C-alpha angles and dihedrals in degrees: 000000000000091000090048091052092048091052091050092051092048091049092050089056094043091246103123109142119235114255125242092203103113091227091064104025101099125104091251090066093043093051095049110070095190092052093043090051089050091052092049092050091046092053091046091051091047091052091049092050092049092049090050090052090048091052097047112127097229137110118294093251092050090048092052091052091047092050091049093049092048090049091052092047096047095044090051092049095054111133087228089070096064128068093220092058101034112089090185092061092043092052090049092055092050095046093047095046091243095310094120090056091052093047092045092054090048090051091049094051091047092051092046088056090049092046092227142070115264109236100175138029094266093187089074096062136062125175110245092016106066103350125048091020103138106130115256147116138246104240101173140015141175131167092287106047151348118237114221122200111197121220116250118256095195134058091240129033138191111272096231115064128216124230117208118210109192123187116282089216089075138027116276096237093089079088092049109036109139127339095261094053102027113129090196095050093049091048092052090048089058090062100261123138105231130202123179138189114230105198124222117252103219117214131201091245094056114117104195097086095257091140087067096051115133136213090253091055092051089053097046103031093031119033100019092042090052089051091049094051092045089053092049096048095044095040090228122133090206127035135183118252136196129194125195122203109312087003087064092052090050092046094050091048091049092050090050088051089051091047090051087057091050095257127128107183100166137071096198141005128215120192119193117196091330134146131213092158109058098185090123115026096177120219092353093067091087089069095050121095140115093263092056093046093049093047092053092046090054092046103043108355093108096036142329136082137285097219126235088224093060094042091049093050091050093055093044092054091055084075102023100167093053101037105028120018095036088063094041088060098041099037101038110019097037099029095230127155113233115247118256105261119166095208094053090045087057090045089060093050101071129148141242119246129215109255098232091049092049097045093049090050094046096050101038098044114021098031106031102018090216100148095078093055112088115247095353093115128050120208124176088358091300127111107241118233114169089192088074089069096099105170134108106285130199112200119193126186134172118231097221096039109140094184100048107023109218093233089056091050088049089058087074088075088073095048109047116072103211129086107290138208114192118196125185117202130194125251129027145312097295107014091052092055099040097058111131114203095233091069090059092213133150127352142242140218130234128187133190107299094220095052121071108155118198093250116069092212090060090055091049092051091062097037123107125223122236127191123239135011125346091219096093090052090053093046090057092048093046092049089060089062099039103078127227128332116265135175111289114255112262095216137019127249120006145239093302094035110050120183110272099187141326122283137296084041131206101279093069092053094061107103125205114239 
């Protein structure tokens, strides 16, 4: 009430301070005292509501849900989100003679037909034309994935190849956006032979039973099959592997399955922003409970699809001001066209997931956190013990990651048995990973390799900060496990694995509807 009274007194004397909040920082807000007063009162109310949620005497899980719900409510009720209370949008209509209103309505109708908010000028990108353009060939495919072998960029290459396993929840080309920020292209230019799994995007009209695919099938016919083919084409008994996000969880489980069968097909393992311990699942924890798991199992546990549209909306509403309301205002109220941004184009091109696969993953990892417990889960008829993965392991996490909290990623240091190297990068889930060295941005932390205390904070206290990208550090580490240099292969695939089509292949071009 005191703050409210102070605001009223300042308004009566024309002394309201401009707001730094980007939603209300334009001149239109500053030059309209009634609207500026409204913005001040809105922010004050939001703060009060959040503090009330913080102070609620309920369980921790209930408080987190309450805090999340209050955030969603208050962000949605911002006066910037409505034409009648947004002086910026009103000024744009007047100055454009109503054109912004016409364009905004057109944008709204277009997005309603898509079923999602447009975050980037999608007309400026085309997969295989100006994103996902690193030269390569599809050398194998089944109903789960296409295997891409990238063409060498150097006269000699390391003898042992690396297989990249991206998440099946998104398209693989987050690792191959444009030449200047392509993880794949940079890796090839360092002399590594790179293979990559491009996951199938199942659609409702498919008739091959993909909507009934299980977690076990993704491990055996997906990850382990990709490893097997990479071994055969390269002639190497052991290869290097990398898993990104959910791809890392799948990869680790598949390697534990192989280990349970007495097989050790890899020389090293790299995990990028991946979890195998789900004790803290970050912002996503508000969606995780028994009721949600049971509901999904009834809906799609025996068959059906978890839609890309729903998954995309879930992730967007983890950061609603940045990924939802910002575009409501600019696209619809102000009639603006989003800027062309490759990362956001990729973000709008997500994939469907088979229901049985999704429900197994949701229950056994996010809800029950069973994967980290030795022999609690059985996959492919084999008890899963991640501790049997006894190979050199490079673990990367991003400090501001809201999807895979870095301390949760750090917990993997106490699970895998091999010699570990944990690296903590700056920024978030994607920007921290996709950080090409030439841009000289951000920084990363390294601690003593032989010391991984149980508590992540203890590791951070003894870690040292290094400027720039973590990629060169990983290149050096990977080279140690990649064998000698040999003449680059003259052609992709082999006698038993003829080239099917050029990269990026056809699977990645299938869009969810």
